[in-house]
mmCIF file of the N, C-alpha and C atoms, coordinates in Angstrom:
data_MODEL
# 
_entry.id   MODEL 
# 
loop_
_atom_site.group_PDB 
_atom_site.id 
_atom_site.type_symbol 
_atom_site.label_atom_id 
_atom_site.label_alt_id 
_atom_site.label_comp_id 
_atom_site.label_asym_id 
_atom_site.label_entity_id 
_atom_site.label_seq_id 
_atom_site.pdbx_PDB_ins_code 
_atom_site.Cartn_x 
_atom_site.Cartn_y 
_atom_site.Cartn_z 
_atom_site.occupancy 
_atom_site.B_iso_or_equiv 
_atom_site.pdbx_formal_charge 
_atom_site.auth_seq_id 
_atom_site.auth_comp_id 
_atom_site.auth_asym_id 
_atom_site.auth_atom_id 
_atom_site.pdbx_PDB_model_num 
ATOM 1  N N  . MET A 1 1  ? -36.757 107.816 30.396 1.00 0.00 ? 1  MET A N  1 
ATOM 2  C CA . MET A 1 1  ? -35.521 107.177 29.665 1.00 0.00 ? 1  MET A CA 1 
ATOM 3  C C  . MET A 1 1  ? -34.678 108.180 29.497 1.00 0.00 ? 1  MET A C  1 
ATOM 4  N N  . ARG A 1 2  ? -34.755 109.289 29.142 1.00 0.00 ? 2  ARG A N  1 
ATOM 5  C CA . ARG A 1 2  ? -33.686 110.345 29.091 1.00 0.00 ? 2  ARG A CA 1 
ATOM 6  C C  . ARG A 1 2  ? -32.743 110.524 30.298 1.00 0.00 ? 2  ARG A C  1 
ATOM 7  N N  . PHE A 1 3  ? -33.319 110.422 31.572 1.00 0.00 ? 3  PHE A N  1 
ATOM 8  C CA . PHE A 1 3  ? -32.635 110.487 32.784 1.00 0.00 ? 3  PHE A CA 1 
ATOM 9  C C  . PHE A 1 3  ? -31.523 109.523 32.699 1.00 0.00 ? 3  PHE A C  1 
ATOM 10 N N  . LEU A 1 4  ? -31.682 108.141 32.283 1.00 0.00 ? 4  LEU A N  1 
ATOM 11 C CA . LEU A 1 4  ? -30.780 107.256 32.117 1.00 0.00 ? 4  LEU A CA 1 
ATOM 12 C C  . LEU A 1 4  ? -29.629 107.662 31.446 1.00 0.00 ? 4  LEU A C  1 
ATOM 13 N N  . GLU A 1 5  ? -29.927 108.085 30.171 1.00 0.00 ? 5  GLU A N  1 
ATOM 14 C CA . GLU A 1 5  ? -29.010 108.810 29.190 1.00 0.00 ? 5  GLU A CA 1 
ATOM 15 C C  . GLU A 1 5  ? -28.077 109.892 29.871 1.00 0.00 ? 5  GLU A C  1 
ATOM 16 N N  . ARG A 1 6  ? -28.691 110.559 30.541 1.00 0.00 ? 6  ARG A N  1 
ATOM 17 C CA . ARG A 1 6  ? -27.927 111.607 31.283 1.00 0.00 ? 6  ARG A CA 1 
ATOM 18 C C  . ARG A 1 6  ? -27.204 111.050 32.426 1.00 0.00 ? 6  ARG A C  1 
ATOM 19 N N  . LEU A 1 7  ? -27.592 110.046 33.101 1.00 0.00 ? 7  LEU A N  1 
ATOM 20 C CA . LEU A 1 7  ? -26.933 109.487 34.165 1.00 0.00 ? 7  LEU A CA 1 
ATOM 21 C C  . LEU A 1 7  ? -25.639 108.887 33.628 1.00 0.00 ? 7  LEU A C  1 
ATOM 22 N N  . ASP A 1 8  ? -25.832 108.086 32.376 1.00 0.00 ? 8  ASP A N  1 
ATOM 23 C CA . ASP A 1 8  ? -24.592 107.302 32.017 1.00 0.00 ? 8  ASP A CA 1 
ATOM 24 C C  . ASP A 1 8  ? -23.644 108.490 31.504 1.00 0.00 ? 8  ASP A C  1 
ATOM 25 N N  . GLU A 1 9  ? -24.052 109.538 30.961 1.00 0.00 ? 9  GLU A N  1 
ATOM 26 C CA . GLU A 1 9  ? -23.175 110.668 30.399 1.00 0.00 ? 9  GLU A CA 1 
ATOM 27 C C  . GLU A 1 9  ? -22.375 111.203 31.804 1.00 0.00 ? 9  GLU A C  1 
ATOM 28 N N  . ALA A 1 10 ? -22.922 111.570 32.743 1.00 0.00 ? 10 ALA A N  1 
ATOM 29 C CA . ALA A 1 10 ? -22.559 111.935 34.027 1.00 0.00 ? 10 ALA A CA 1 
ATOM 30 C C  . ALA A 1 10 ? -21.327 111.167 34.515 1.00 0.00 ? 10 ALA A C  1 
ATOM 31 N N  . LYS A 1 11 ? -21.752 109.717 34.362 1.00 0.00 ? 11 LYS A N  1 
ATOM 32 C CA . LYS A 1 11 ? -21.022 108.595 34.854 1.00 0.00 ? 11 LYS A CA 1 
ATOM 33 C C  . LYS A 1 11 ? -19.537 108.734 34.257 1.00 0.00 ? 11 LYS A C  1 
ATOM 34 N N  . SER A 1 12 ? -19.727 108.570 32.927 1.00 0.00 ? 12 SER A N  1 
ATOM 35 C CA . SER A 1 12 ? -18.430 108.683 32.103 1.00 0.00 ? 12 SER A CA 1 
ATOM 36 C C  . SER A 1 12 ? -17.626 109.857 32.476 1.00 0.00 ? 12 SER A C  1 
ATOM 37 N N  . GLU A 1 13 ? -18.391 111.131 32.540 1.00 0.00 ? 13 GLU A N  1 
ATOM 38 C CA . GLU A 1 13 ? -17.641 112.307 32.623 1.00 0.00 ? 13 GLU A CA 1 
ATOM 39 C C  . GLU A 1 13 ? -16.934 112.047 34.139 1.00 0.00 ? 13 GLU A C  1 
ATOM 40 N N  . TYR A 1 14 ? -17.632 111.593 35.229 1.00 0.00 ? 14 TYR A N  1 
ATOM 41 C CA . TYR A 1 14 ? -16.941 111.481 36.437 1.00 0.00 ? 14 TYR A CA 1 
ATOM 42 C C  . TYR A 1 14 ? -15.716 110.594 36.412 1.00 0.00 ? 14 TYR A C  1 
ATOM 43 N N  . GLU A 1 15 ? -15.888 109.531 35.526 1.00 0.00 ? 15 GLU A N  1 
ATOM 44 C CA . GLU A 1 15 ? -14.755 108.398 35.322 1.00 0.00 ? 15 GLU A CA 1 
ATOM 45 C C  . GLU A 1 15 ? -13.515 109.389 34.796 1.00 0.00 ? 15 GLU A C  1 
ATOM 46 N N  . GLY A 1 16 ? -13.823 110.111 33.848 1.00 0.00 ? 16 GLY A N  1 
ATOM 47 C CA . GLY A 1 16 ? -12.739 110.747 33.239 1.00 0.00 ? 16 GLY A CA 1 
ATOM 48 C C  . GLY A 1 16 ? -12.028 111.845 34.118 1.00 0.00 ? 16 GLY A C  1 
ATOM 49 N N  . ILE A 1 17 ? -12.901 112.569 35.216 1.00 0.00 ? 17 ILE A N  1 
ATOM 50 C CA . ILE A 1 17 ? -12.277 113.357 36.130 1.00 0.00 ? 17 ILE A CA 1 
ATOM 51 C C  . ILE A 1 17 ? -11.534 112.612 37.099 1.00 0.00 ? 17 ILE A C  1 
ATOM 52 N N  . LYS A 1 18 ? -11.925 111.491 37.696 1.00 0.00 ? 18 LYS A N  1 
ATOM 53 C CA . LYS A 1 18 ? -11.360 110.625 38.730 1.00 0.00 ? 18 LYS A CA 1 
ATOM 54 C C  . LYS A 1 18 ? -9.930  110.165 38.091 1.00 0.00 ? 18 LYS A C  1 
ATOM 55 N N  . ARG A 1 19 ? -9.950  109.711 36.761 1.00 0.00 ? 19 ARG A N  1 
ATOM 56 C CA . ARG A 1 19 ? -8.666  109.185 36.172 1.00 0.00 ? 19 ARG A CA 1 
ATOM 57 C C  . ARG A 1 19 ? -7.637  110.363 35.979 1.00 0.00 ? 19 ARG A C  1 
ATOM 58 N N  . ARG A 1 20 ? -8.175  111.511 35.816 1.00 0.00 ? 20 ARG A N  1 
ATOM 59 C CA . ARG A 1 20 ? -7.359  112.796 35.835 1.00 0.00 ? 20 ARG A CA 1 
ATOM 60 C C  . ARG A 1 20 ? -6.782  113.109 37.052 1.00 0.00 ? 20 ARG A C  1 
ATOM 61 N N  . MET A 1 21 ? -7.553  113.061 38.154 1.00 0.00 ? 21 MET A N  1 
ATOM 62 C CA . MET A 1 21 ? -7.231  113.126 39.367 1.00 0.00 ? 21 MET A CA 1 
ATOM 63 C C  . MET A 1 21 ? -6.154  112.394 40.069 1.00 0.00 ? 21 MET A C  1 
ATOM 64 N N  . MET A 1 22 ? -6.236  110.974 39.630 1.00 0.00 ? 22 MET A N  1 
ATOM 65 C CA . MET A 1 22 ? -5.329  109.940 39.742 1.00 0.00 ? 22 MET A CA 1 
ATOM 66 C C  . MET A 1 22 ? -4.039  110.202 39.263 1.00 0.00 ? 22 MET A C  1 
ATOM 67 N N  . ARG A 1 23 ? -4.029  110.562 37.879 1.00 0.00 ? 23 ARG A N  1 
ATOM 68 C CA . ARG A 1 23 ? -2.740  110.898 37.345 1.00 0.00 ? 23 ARG A CA 1 
ATOM 69 C C  . ARG A 1 23 ? -1.995  112.136 37.782 1.00 0.00 ? 23 ARG A C  1 
ATOM 70 N N  . MET A 1 24 ? -3.035  113.208 38.356 1.00 0.00 ? 24 MET A N  1 
ATOM 71 C CA . MET A 1 24 ? -2.323  114.310 39.050 1.00 0.00 ? 24 MET A CA 1 
ATOM 72 C C  . MET A 1 24 ? -1.478  114.000 40.369 1.00 0.00 ? 24 MET A C  1 
ATOM 73 N N  . ASP A 1 25 ? -2.352  113.159 41.075 1.00 0.00 ? 25 ASP A N  1 
ATOM 74 C CA . ASP A 1 25 ? -1.973  112.814 42.581 1.00 0.00 ? 25 ASP A CA 1 
ATOM 75 C C  . ASP A 1 25 ? -0.469  111.922 42.251 1.00 0.00 ? 25 ASP A C  1 
ATOM 76 N N  . THR A 1 26 ? -0.489  111.165 41.339 1.00 0.00 ? 26 THR A N  1 
ATOM 77 C CA . THR A 1 26 ? 0.812   110.280 41.143 1.00 0.00 ? 26 THR A CA 1 
ATOM 78 C C  . THR A 1 26 ? 1.944   111.373 40.639 1.00 0.00 ? 26 THR A C  1 
ATOM 79 N N  . GLY A 1 27 ? 1.536   112.335 39.693 1.00 0.00 ? 27 GLY A N  1 
ATOM 80 C CA . GLY A 1 27 ? 2.611   113.247 39.369 1.00 0.00 ? 27 GLY A CA 1 
ATOM 81 C C  . GLY A 1 27 ? 3.027   114.113 40.411 1.00 0.00 ? 27 GLY A C  1 
ATOM 82 N N  . ALA A 1 28 ? 2.216   114.446 41.273 1.00 0.00 ? 28 ALA A N  1 
ATOM 83 C CA . ALA A 1 28 ? 2.621   115.394 42.517 1.00 0.00 ? 28 ALA A CA 1 
ATOM 84 C C  . ALA A 1 28 ? 3.290   114.668 43.491 1.00 0.00 ? 28 ALA A C  1 
ATOM 85 N N  . LEU A 1 29 ? 3.022   113.320 43.667 1.00 0.00 ? 29 LEU A N  1 
ATOM 86 C CA . LEU A 1 29 ? 3.739   112.418 44.714 1.00 0.00 ? 29 LEU A CA 1 
ATOM 87 C C  . LEU A 1 29 ? 5.306   112.207 44.438 1.00 0.00 ? 29 LEU A C  1 
ATOM 88 N N  . ARG A 1 30 ? 5.514   112.210 43.026 1.00 0.00 ? 30 ARG A N  1 
ATOM 89 C CA . ARG A 1 30 ? 6.954   111.896 42.747 1.00 0.00 ? 30 ARG A CA 1 
ATOM 90 C C  . ARG A 1 30 ? 7.638   113.290 42.571 1.00 0.00 ? 30 ARG A C  1 
# 
């Protein structure tokens, strides 16, 4: 069960990174 906890943690971390990347991309485009 601890594996699922870590998976959820990693997923939320990945989402945050993806959001940051998207923001950086839009900032670089303009």
